[in-house]
N, C-alpha and C positions, 0 to 999 in steps of 0.2 A: 673191663678193659675199657683204656680210653681209648678213641678213633683219630684215625688221623683224616688230615683236613685233605680234599680235593683240588689234585693240582688245579683244576679250570677256577676255583676261587681267587685263586691269587691274581686271576685276571682282572679283578672286580673291589676287593674288599679294601684293597688301602686305599681307596679314593675317598673314602669318608674322613679320610684323616687327611688328605692332600694338602693344606693349606697349613699346618706342625710338622709335615714331615720332615723338611727340610733343618726347619732348628730342633726337632725332636730326637732323628737321627744325628749320632755325630760322625763327623767327616771321617775317612778312611786312613790312619796312619801315612806319615810322608813317604816310609820304605813303599807302599806299594806305588805311588806316584814316580819314585826313582826306578823302579822295576819296568812299568812301562816307558819311560823316559830310555832310560838305559840297554836294557834287556830289549825289550819288545820297541823302539825307535821311533815311538811317537814323539812325535814333534811337528815345524808348518809344515803345511802340507798331506799330513797323514791322513789317509784314507779309511775311516774307522766306522765297524757299527757296533753298538750298541743294544743288548737286549735288555729289556726293564731298567730303563734308568729311572723310573721314578719322578722326583721334581730334581735330577740333576745333580746328585752331588759329586760324582766322578765324572759327569759330564761338562761340568764347570771348569776341572781341571785340564780334562783334557782340549777344552775347545780356548783355555790361558796356553796352553803348549803351542797353539795353532793349527791343531788337527781340524778337519772336516768332518761331521760325523754327521751317518742318520742311523736315528736312534727308534727302537720299535716298542711302544708303549701302547699296550693295550687298555688301561684302562681313560678313561676318557678326561675324568678328573684331574686323573696325573698328569697327561698329557697337555690338559689345560696351564696347569700350574708350570710347567717344564715350558710352556712356550713363552707363558708372560717373566719369566722368573732371569730367561736366556733369551728374552726378544735381543738385544743389543749383538749378539753372535749371529744376527738372522742369516748371513750367507755364509757362516760355515756349517748350520746348522738346519737337519731335512726332520722332522715329525711324523712318523709312522703309524698311525693308531687304530695296529692290528694284531694282533697275535705272532709272535715269531714265525709258526708254522707255515701261516696265513703269506705273511709279507712278500711282494714281486722285488725282488733283487739281484741285480747280475753277478753270473758267479764271476767265479775270478778277476774279482774287480776289486779287493779289499785290502789293505797293507796290515789290520787289528783289530780282531772281535775281543769283545769285552762283554762277560757276564757279572754281574757288582749283585752280587745277594738275590740272584734271581733265577741263576738254572735249577735249582730244586723245585721249582712252578714248574716244569716241563718233564719230558721224555729224557733223560739225558741223551741215551744215543741217539735219538731222532735229532735233534736239536745240536748236539755237535757232529753229528755227518754234514746236516746241512751249513753249520757254520765253515766246518772244513771247505767244503764248495765254495764258498761267498770268498774266499783268500784267495789273493793271490799264490802262486809258486813262492816258496818263502816268506809268504803273509804267519804272521803273528797270531796266538791267541791267548788272553790271560781270563782266568777267572777267580775270583774270590769271593770270602764273606766273613764276618765277623760274627763271631763266637759272644755273643754279650752274658758271659759268667764262664771263664776260663776254669776248665775241667780238670785242669790240673792244679790250677792257683786260687780254690773257691775261696771266695770272701766274704764278709760275716751276712751280708745283705742278701747274697745269693742263698746260702744256707737259712738265713730266716723266713726268705720268701717261698724256697723250691717249693714245700708242703701246697702252698696256694697253686702252684703253675701246675702241679699235678692234678689236679681235677679235672683240667680242660683239656680239651681236645690240641693234640700233638699237629704243628706244624711239621711239613715235609724238612724242614731243615732239621730237627731233630734226629731225624735218621730213627733209627731206631729206638725207640724209648729206652731199653736196657743197655744200649750200648754206645758206640761213639756219635757225636753229631754228624750229619751228611757231609758237612764240610772237613772234619777232621779225619774222615775214614780215606786216607791217603793212596791207599792200594786199590778201594775200587774204583774213585775218582780217578786215579794215574790209568789205570787197562781201558775206562773207558774213552779214555781220550788216545790211547794205544789205537783201543780195538776201530779208532774210528778215522783211522791212518795218521796220527801228529807223532811227528818226533821231538828230540830234546825236550821231553817232559821233566820240567823242575818243578819241588813243591818247599812252600817257605812258610812258617809259623812265623808274625810278629806277635810280640805278646805287650802290652801295654794298658795302662790306667786312666780311669778318669774320672773327676770329683764333678757328682749332680746334684744340684739342687732339688726340693721336693717336687719343685714344676718340672722340671727335668726329668726326672724319673717317671715322674703319672705322665706323662707325655711321650717318651720313650716305651712307654708299657702300654700306652693306648697305640700303636702302630703293631705291636705284634699281632701276627696274625690271629692266636688263638684268642686272645684279649678282643680283637676287633671284630672278631665272628660270633661273640657273642651278643643276645639280644640286649635291646638298650638297658634296664632294669636291672639285671645281672654286670653289664659291665661297667656302670657307676658305680653299682656297689663293691667290684674287683677293685677300681681303681682308689675308689675311697678308701679300702682297707690298704692299696696301698700307700697311699698319703699318709695316714696313721701309723703305718710300720718306721715310714721315714721321720715324720716327726718325732714319734714317742721314744723308738728305739735307738736311732740315728743322730739325733738332736740337729734336723731338719735338712743335711746333706749326706751323701754316702760315696766314697770311693768305694770304683770297680774295677773287677779286671776283667780284662779283655783280652780276646785272641783273635787273630785277622790270619785266617790261612786266606794262600793264593799260589793258584797253579798258573805256571806259562807250559805253551808248546810252541811248536812251527810246523807249518807245514812243507812239505817237501819240495 
């Protein structure tokens, strides 16, 4: 039976791909930023904290909206790339290189908190309770994930490569290997929000497609935690097989079906 990666691994496993992470990971669909702006009131001078920004895909959009961000990134290599990429926003951006459980931030001080593709690496109940405490009364919370393979619209590439991934350890984002991905388990995630004191809990699934070249597929695959966790010879062999499949079975590019699941809530 395949094991599930320990949550602590998420604090350092992605740094080895820090330089390609931004290009490898596709941006979130525009609807995500519409929700943050319109429902969560992200805009000029909005005080935001972000858990696990990585190299700043969502961070940059919020900075462009005029938000002031406190980001919590425990991976030193990702934090370095984040600082380099977004140095022009330095007056708006503060980077804390510690795990979220250890960061010292003032309570009741933020208008918005977000976690993009990161909450599954933490204990949800503990993290959400801390997030609730950091928010001002009336402040908003948003968390979202992109599932790189829509389980309701299985594309040919997912169908072809799924047996390869089944041989690897599972990411916590996969949830129960025989059930729903962590992000799509709406009832469980909503209950965690409610138990932490949040109200006005909303959930939305955004379905979208992306056509990727062989290089993009390989780089994206390299950033998946079960692949990044492999020892070097096995990882290179796995990625070479992915490249071969893209070339020989799909003519050098693939069209993928993705789904982004976003939850928003509010502190009373």
